[in-house]
N, C-alpha and C positions, 0 to 999 in steps of 0.2 A: 609859722614864721621860718624864713630861711636861716641857715647858719650864718651867712654873711651879715644878715640884718641884726644878728645878736651881738656882733662885734662892736666895740666902741667905734664911733664914727671915724676918728683919726686913724685907728688901726685898720679899719675896713678899707680905707682908700689905698693902703700900701700892702695889704695881704690878699693874695688870690686864693679863694677857697674853692677847692676842686673836688670832684666826686670819683676820680679814678687816678691811678698812678700815671697814666699817659699824659694827663693834663698838668702835671707838675712843670711842664715846659712853659707855663705862665710866668715862671721866674725871669724869663728873658724880656718881659715887658719892661720898658725903661722906668716906669713909675712904680714898679713892683719890688718891694724889699724882701718878700717871703711868699712862699706858696705852701699851703697846708691841705693835705688830703684828709678831710673829715670822714672818719669811718668808725664804726663801733666794733669792739672785739666781741666774739661769741661769748655769751655768759659762761658756757662750759669751760672755755679756755681761761677766762678770768679767774674762775673758781679754782681751776687746776694750778695756775701759776702762783696765785696767792697762797695756796696750801703748801707750797714748797718751802723748806728751810732755806735761808739766804745762801748758805754755802753750796746749795745745789743749783744756784743760778749761774749760768756760764759767764766767764770773765776772761778777757784776753785782748791783745793788740796785735793786729796782723796787717801786713802789706802784701797784697796778692792780686792776681788777675781776677777779673769779675767772674770768669767761668769756673773758678776754683772755690768760690765762696761756700757753696753748699757743703762740700766735703770738709772744708776747714772748720766751719761752724759746728758741724756734727762732731768733729774731734774735740772742740772746745767744750761742747756739752758733755762728751764722755769724760773729759778731765774733771768736770764738776760733779760727775755721777748723777747728772740729771736723768730721772727715770724715763725709760722709753715709753712712748704713747703716741697716739695720733696728734695730741696737742704739741708735743715736742716736734714731731714731723712738720706740723704746720708752721711753728716758729722758725725752724731752719729754712723751710721753703720761702717763707715771707721775707726773711733777712736776705736770702739770695736774690729774690725778685727785686727788692729795693736796691740792693747793691748793683745789680745789672742795669736797672733803670738809671741810677745815679751816674754810673760810668758812661752810659750813652749820652746823657744830658751834658756831662762835663767834657765829653770827647776824649776820654783817657782810657788806657788799657789796664792800669793798676789803680786800686783804691786803698786807702787806709781805713781799716775797720776796727772799731773799738766796741767791745761789749763790757759794760761796767756795772758793778753793784754799787749803788750809791745810798748811803745812810746818813750823810752829813750835809753841810752847807757848801760843798765845793761849787765854784762858779756861781755863787748866789748874788753877785753884783751884776747889774745890767751892763751889757757890753756888746761889741760887734767883733766877730772872729777875724783874725789876721790870716785870711786865706781867700780863695776865690769864692767858694761856697761850701756849705756844710748841710748834711741831712741828719736830723735827729729823730728818733722814735722811742718813746717810752712804752715798754711792754708790761711793766708792772709799776704801780705807784703813780704819783702825781706827775703830769706832763710838764714840758718846758713852758716857761712863762715869757710873755713879750708885751711890748707896748711902745708908744711914741713918747719920748722924754721931753721934747720941747726945751732943751737946754738945761733941764733939771736932772738931779741924780737919779730919780725914778719917774716913771710915767704916772700920770694922774689915774689912768685906768689900766689895770693889768689883766691880760687874757691868759688863761691857762689852756694849753693844748690838750685835748682829750687823750686819755690813755689809748695807745695803739694808733694814733694819727700821725703819720710822717710829716715833719715840718722841714722844708727846704729854705735855707737862709742865705742871702748874699753876704759876702764878707768884704773886708777892706780892699782885697786884691781883685775884686770884680772889675772887668775892663771899663765899664761905665760906673762912675761914682755912685755908690748906693745911697739911699736916703739915710744919712747918718743920725737922724733923730729916732730911728727905729732900732730898738735894742732888745736883747733877750737875756734870760738867766735860767739857771737851775732853780727849782723851788726850794726855799729854805725848809728843811725837814728835820734838822738836828734835834734830837731829844724826843721825837715823835714816835720812835719805834718802827718807822717805815723803812723799808729797803726797796729802792727802785731798781728796775733792770732797764738800762739805757743803751741804745744802739747809736753810735756816731759814725758817720761816713764822711770821709774827706777825700779829695783827689789825691792819688798817689804820685802825681806828676804836677808840681807847681812851677 
């Protein structure tokens, strides 16, 4: 069964499921509210990042040119004393790759990059972001959740983005009105003992 076929019917009509980062440009389709690159993380990477204490997960907010992401994220990892390894190198390279792709898609020179440790219910209400578009990727823990609300506070069916899968979302400021019934949230994890590592990319020039 394809990944797209596993999505709830209403969500599947508004979410482009792609198999590579280049195909995230599906977001420009008029009836597309979001594009998600379904991919699995290497089991060795998952085991490594889950083994780290929460305070060794990188955290920071940066506004920078896309070609400076790799060095900047490496510095943030140093500040968290994240141990050096091939897995850390992959994480830094992957964030840089997503940042560069996002900058090209949005046609901007600068991006806003946020790496965040999340252990509570921040942004746990379904919403649409007040910006052109946003890319989120959860490297550790439960991924971003989304669904079609049909005028209700919450969707009937909630889809959880797989860990490691980048999700590109249209916001309120997208030039063509996005499907406003499609909303997303951070998963409610307060009290679970889980600490997520979340990457958020926004255009640096709105």
